[in-house]
Backbone as CSV, one residue per row, in Angstrom:
resi,resn,N_x,N_y,N_z,CA_x,CA_y,CA_z,C_x,C_y,C_z
1,MET,98.383,129.914,187.781,98.832,131.278,187.921,100.338,131.344,187.655
2,LEU,100.759,132.387,186.982,102.177,132.586,186.702,102.658,133.871,187.362
3,LYS,103.886,133.915,187.764,104.443,135.101,188.390,104.771,136.146,187.329
4,GLY,104.540,137.403,187.676,104.942,138.497,186.807,103.991,138.802,185.674
5,ILE,102.901,138.066,185.553,101.916,138.316,184.492,100.640,138.795,185.139
6,ASP,100.119,139.895,184.642,98.873,140.462,185.156,97.799,139.375,185.193
7,ALA,97.134,139.227,186.319,96.118,138.186,186.492,94.930,138.368,185.544
8,ARG,94.774,139.548,184.961,93.688,139.786,184.004,94.024,139.291,182.599
9,MET,95.280,138.909,182.376,95.699,138.392,181.071,95.021,137.048,180.842
10,THR,94.437,136.869,179.658,93.783,135.598,179.349,94.782,134.649,178.696
11,ALA,94.508,133.366,178.811,95.365,132.361,178.183,95.379,132.539,176.671
12,GLU,94.229,132.871,176.078,94.145,133.046,174.624,95.006,134.221,174.159
13,LEU,94.934,135.335,174.897,95.725,136.500,174.508,97.209,136.228,174.702
14,LEU,97.580,135.616,175.797,98.980,135.293,176.041,99.515,134.367,174.948
15,ASP,98.730,133.392,174.537,99.125,132.485,173.465,99.373,133.244,172.165
16,VAL,98.475,134.146,171.802,98.633,134.925,170.571,99.893,135.786,170.647
17,LEU,100.096,136.467,171.762,101.264,137.332,171.900,102.561,136.534,171.799
18,MET,102.566,135.328,172.370,103.767,134.490,172.329,104.043,133.955,170.922
19,ARG,102.998,133.686,170.149,103.180,133.140,168.800,103.553,134.208,167.781
20,MET,103.326,135.477,168.100,103.675,136.547,167.175,105.190,136.662,167.043
21,GLY,105.632,137.011,165.854,107.044,137.285,165.614,107.247,138.755,165.294
22,HIS,108.512,139.160,165.166,108.813,140.556,164.860,108.112,140.979,163.575
23,GLY,107.398,142.087,163.656,106.692,142.630,162.503,105.241,142.191,162.393
24,ASP,104.844,141.177,163.161,103.435,140.782,163.168,102.614,141.856,163.862
25,GLU,101.368,142.007,163.419,100.489,143.046,163.957,99.201,142.447,164.504
26,ILE,98.729,143.029,165.609,97.414,142.676,166.129,96.566,143.937,166.160
27,ALA,95.286,143.746,165.920,94.331,144.847,166.020,93.639,144.739,167.374
28,VAL,93.611,145.843,168.095,92.851,145.956,169.344,91.659,146.824,168.991
29,VAL,90.456,146.225,169.049,89.292,146.902,168.471,88.164,147.098,169.479
30,ASP,87.316,148.062,169.168,86.180,148.387,170.029,84.995,147.470,169.742
31,SER,83.939,147.655,170.497,82.770,146.771,170.388,81.973,146.990,169.107
32,ASN,82.203,148.071,168.374,81.509,148.321,167.110,82.210,147.715,165.895
33,PHE,83.457,147.355,166.049,84.283,146.885,164.945,83.773,145.536,164.419
34,PRO,83.840,145.304,163.108,83.441,143.999,162.550,84.504,142.940,162.863
35,SER,84.592,142.578,164.123,85.709,141.774,164.622,85.717,140.331,164.121
36,HIS,84.570,139.675,164.083,84.543,138.278,163.637,84.934,138.154,162.170
37,ALA,84.362,138.986,161.330,84.674,138.938,159.900,86.127,139.294,159.642
38,THR,86.644,140.288,160.349,88.034,140.691,160.170,88.972,139.613,160.681
39,ALA,88.711,139.091,161.878,89.575,138.065,162.460,89.662,136.836,161.565
40,ALA,88.575,136.500,160.901,88.561,135.317,160.035,89.589,135.424,158.911
41,GLU,89.972,136.642,158.535,90.924,136.844,157.439,92.366,137.014,157.917
42,THR,92.593,137.049,159.226,93.947,137.236,159.743,94.768,135.959,159.633
43,VAL,96.043,136.048,159.959,96.946,134.892,159.912,96.400,133.741,160.749
44,THR,95.967,134.034,161.976,95.479,132.973,162.864,94.009,132.674,162.670
45,GLY,93.282,133.612,162.080,91.832,133.465,161.986,91.163,133.585,163.341
46,GLN,91.889,134.130,164.308,91.450,134.114,165.703,90.970,135.475,166.197
47,LEU,89.810,135.434,166.859,89.312,136.593,167.596,89.524,136.299,169.074
48,VAL,90.255,137.170,169.744,90.496,137.048,171.174,89.578,138.048,171.872
49,GLU,88.748,137.551,172.777,87.837,138.415,173.526,88.531,138.904,174.794
50,LEU,88.389,140.203,175.079,88.946,140.793,176.289,87.862,141.660,176.927
51,PRO,86.833,141.022,177.483,85.704,141.776,178.030,86.085,142.556,179.285
52,GLY,85.401,143.679,179.462,85.614,144.498,180.652,86.774,145.467,180.536
53,PHE,87.394,145.557,179.371,88.524,146.457,179.161,88.153,147.556,178.182
54,THR,88.557,148.788,178.476,88.528,149.838,177.464,89.706,149.590,176.538
55,ALA,89.750,150.260,175.409,90.887,150.084,174.502,92.202,150.497,175.173
56,PRO,92.270,151.650,175.854,93.534,151.980,176.523,93.943,150.954,177.584
57,GLU,92.987,150.412,178.321,93.312,149.381,179.310,93.845,148.120,178.638
58,ALA,93.241,147.724,177.532,93.702,146.549,176.795,95.109,146.781,176.252
59,ILE,95.363,147.967,175.726,96.683,148.296,175.193,97.730,148.260,176.304
60,SER,97.388,148.793,177.457,98.307,148.771,178.590,98.633,147.335,179.002
61,LEU,97.623,146.481,179.064,97.824,145.072,179.406,98.744,144.402,178.392
62,ILE,98.486,144.621,177.125,99.271,144.002,176.057,100.701,144.530,176.046
63,CYS,100.855,145.843,176.161,102.191,146.439,176.072,103.073,146.126,177.278
64,ALA,102.491,145.611,178.351,103.312,145.161,179.478,104.152,143.956,179.072
65,LEU,103.731,143.239,178.018,104.440,142.050,177.553,104.977,142.182,176.128
66,LEU,104.294,142.934,175.296,104.614,143.014,173.870,105.512,144.218,173.587
67,PRO,106.729,143.985,173.083,107.550,145.129,172.682,107.006,145.711,171.375
68,LEU,106.934,147.026,171.298,106.478,147.686,170.077,107.659,147.878,169.126
69,ASP,107.362,147.972,167.843,108.388,148.019,166.800,108.835,149.448,166.531
70,ALA,110.143,149.683,166.624,110.709,150.995,166.318,111.474,150.983,164.994
71,PHE,111.444,149.853,164.272,112.161,149.741,163.011,111.314,150.170,161.807
72,VAL,110.113,150.622,162.060,109.209,151.095,161.008,108.768,152.511,161.383
73,PRO,108.234,153.274,160.441,107.825,154.639,160.779,106.797,154.719,161.918
74,GLN,105.854,153.753,161.981,104.868,153.734,163.065,104.738,152.322,163.615
75,GLY,105.066,152.151,164.897,104.938,150.860,165.553,103.550,150.623,166.108
76,ALA,102.712,151.654,166.052,101.315,151.549,166.481,100.502,152.554,165.674
77,LEU,99.257,152.187,165.417,98.354,153.031,164.617,96.990,153.114,165.278
78,TRP,96.302,154.223,165.097,94.927,154.357,165.574,94.019,154.696,164.405
79,MET,92.748,154.307,164.543,91.759,154.537,163.497,91.236,155.974,163.568
80,GLN,91.371,156.694,162.459,90.859,158.062,162.397,89.335,158.076,162.453
81,HIS,88.809,159.070,163.120,87.365,159.308,163.157,86.972,159.878,161.793
82,ASP,85.938,159.326,161.178,85.498,159.788,159.855,85.337,161.301,159.825
83,GLY,85.957,161.916,158.832,85.816,163.348,158.624,86.701,164.213,159.505
84,GLN,87.458,163.618,160.423,88.305,164.415,161.317,89.788,164.317,160.972
85,GLY,90.143,163.416,160.072,91.549,163.274,159.710,92.386,162.834,160.892
86,ASP,93.557,163.430,160.999,94.548,163.034,161.995,94.346,163.755,163.338
87,VAL,93.097,164.028,163.697,92.775,164.679,164.973,92.232,163.607,165.923
88,PRO,92.985,163.286,166.990,92.555,162.197,167.873,91.354,162.560,168.739
89,ASP,90.479,161.571,168.951,89.392,161.680,169.923,89.973,161.381,171.306
90,ALA,89.141,161.471,172.332,89.591,161.209,173.706,90.150,159.794,173.855
91,VAL,89.485,158.788,173.258,89.970,157.405,173.366,91.356,157.266,172.742
92,HIS,91.578,157.975,171.647,92.888,157.923,170.994,93.944,158.593,171.868
93,ALA,93.618,159.757,172.415,94.572,160.486,173.245,95.004,159.653,174.450
94,GLU,94.064,158.959,175.078,94.393,158.091,176.217,95.338,156.974,175.794
95,ALA,95.029,156.344,174.676,95.852,155.231,174.201,97.205,155.715,173.696
96,ILE,97.231,156.841,173.017,98.491,157.383,172.500,99.464,157.655,173.642
97,ALA,98.969,158.167,174.760,99.838,158.419,175.914,100.488,157.122,176.391
98,ILE,99.725,156.045,176.420,100.263,154.737,176.829,101.256,154.237,175.794
99,LEU,100.885,154.311,174.522,101.741,153.815,173.449,103.055,154.585,173.369
100,GLU,103.003,155.894,173.510,104.234,156.683,173.455,105.157,156.350,174.622
101,ALA,104.588,156.069,175.789,105.403,155.688,176.947,106.051,154.314,176.742
102,GLU,105.403,153.438,175.993,105.911,152.081,175.750,106.776,151.980,174.500
103,MET,106.715,152.984,173.631,107.418,152.937,172.353,108.923,153.066,172.564
104,PRO,109.716,152.185,171.958,111.166,152.326,172.062,111.640,153.608,171.359
105,GLU,112.842,154.003,171.690,113.425,155.193,171.071,113.417,155.047,169.553
106,GLY,112.979,156.082,168.876,112.910,156.076,167.423,111.584,155.625,166.865
107,GLY,110.712,155.063,167.708,109.400,154.608,167.258,108.377,155.730,167.338
108,ALA,107.250,155.531,166.673,106.209,156.551,166.663,104.829,155.902,166.554
109,VAL,103.829,156.704,166.882,102.428,156.309,166.766,101.828,157.111,165.615
110,GLY,101.078,156.441,164.741,100.450,157.108,163.611,98.968,156.794,163.553
111,SER,98.328,157.202,162.471,96.899,156.954,162.303,96.608,156.489,160.887
112,LEU,95.439,155.864,160.726,94.967,155.404,159.423,93.509,155.788,159.244
113,GLU,93.147,156.128,158.035,91.749,156.348,157.672,91.010,155.032,157.892
114,ARG,89.730,155.092,158.211,88.960,153.921,158.635,89.046,152.751,157.657
115,GLN,88.817,152.968,156.376,88.853,151.862,155.411,90.256,151.273,155.280
116,ALA,91.273,152.113,155.348,92.653,151.631,155.318,92.952,150.812,156.575
117,PHE,92.379,151.223,157.704,92.545,150.475,158.947,91.929,149.086,158.809
118,TYR,90.698,149.015,158.273,90.050,147.717,158.089,90.922,146.786,157.234
119,ALA,91.440,147.316,156.134,92.263,146.505,155.227,93.525,146.011,155.924
120,ARG,94.149,146.864,156.682,95.387,146.475,157.375,95.104,145.453,158.473
121,ALA,94.009,145.632,159.200,93.648,144.693,160.269,93.407,143.298,159.705
122,ARG,92.814,143.211,158.509,92.567,141.904,157.887,93.866,141.172,157.560
123,GLN,94.951,141.906,157.367,96.241,141.302,157.040,97.079,141.020,158.284
124,GLY,96.537,141.301,159.466,97.279,141.140,160.707,97.353,139.701,161.185
125,PHE,97.878,139.550,162.383,98.056,138.235,162.988,96.777,137.756,163.659
126,ALA,96.108,138.652,164.373,94.870,138.315,165.086,94.154,139.612,165.458
127,VAL,92.942,139.459,165.978,92.142,140.595,166.434,91.793,140.384,167.901
128,VAL,91.957,141.440,168.689,91.589,141.442,170.103,90.431,142.421,170.264
129,ARG,89.274,141.893,170.680,88.105,142.767,170.874,87.920,143.031,172.363
130,CYS,87.910,144.312,172.707,87.613,144.702,174.084,86.191,145.276,174.108
131,THR,85.771,145.756,175.249,84.403,146.287,175.335,84.400,147.807,175.299
132,GLU,85.398,148.375,174.625,85.433,149.820,174.400,84.171,150.212,173.643
133,ASN,83.430,151.208,174.162,82.205,151.617,173.466,82.315,152.994,172.825
134,ARG,83.468,153.624,172.904,83.653,154.895,172.201,83.965,154.597,170.741
135,PRO,83.250,155.254,169.827,83.463,154.988,168.396,84.904,155.248,167.971
136,PHE,85.364,154.465,167.021,86.689,154.589,166.419,87.812,154.265,167.409
137,GLY,87.494,153.574,168.495,88.487,153.206,169.498,89.240,151.955,169.112
138,CYS,89.908,152.000,167.965,90.578,150.840,167.395,92.042,151.161,167.109
139,PHE,92.901,150.147,167.308,94.342,150.338,167.227,95.011,149.112,166.625
140,ILE,96.163,149.326,166.010,96.997,148.233,165.521,98.347,148.361,166.196
141,LEU,98.833,147.253,166.758,100.119,147.216,167.429,101.038,146.272,166.675
142,ARG,102.243,146.726,166.390,103.235,145.929,165.642,104.297,145.448,166.616
143,LYS,104.536,144.141,166.616,105.491,143.556,167.550,106.922,143.878,167.143
144,GLY,107.681,144.353,168.112,109.089,144.645,167.909,109.966,143.522,168.438
145,VAL,111.170,143.884,168.833,112.123,142.914,169.353,112.613,143.359,170.726
146,ILE,113.154,142.399,171.459,113.760,142.686,172.760,115.264,142.505,172.597
147,PHE,116.016,143.519,172.980,117.486,143.440,172.907,118.039,143.125,174.268
């Protein structure tokens, strides 16, 4: 056990977060996402399982340790629901509230069309799968810096 780290944090997730550098991205994905196939194409090739967490809960756990990037137009992204464009579902609204509270000054949260999200997730550092069961409950977080 370590002091100051949420006891729900897994060793695998902590390892991935520590190995990430500025600008590296992780995908936090729902239970419907093609997580194994996507993770295989990432930098680490690693799928980190985070069972028992909704996507907003997983994001909150991660953002307690991971600084988000404010040096790019969007330091976090959410997957658009097919046919709805940039209109967030309930899962997105919950996560956006957490992300905006954690975002450094000048940073923002954006969205990506589903296929663009898949392509970007494949180029990321790793994939974190939670047990979110609401469709399109997927997010990309970009690591920032600590000053």
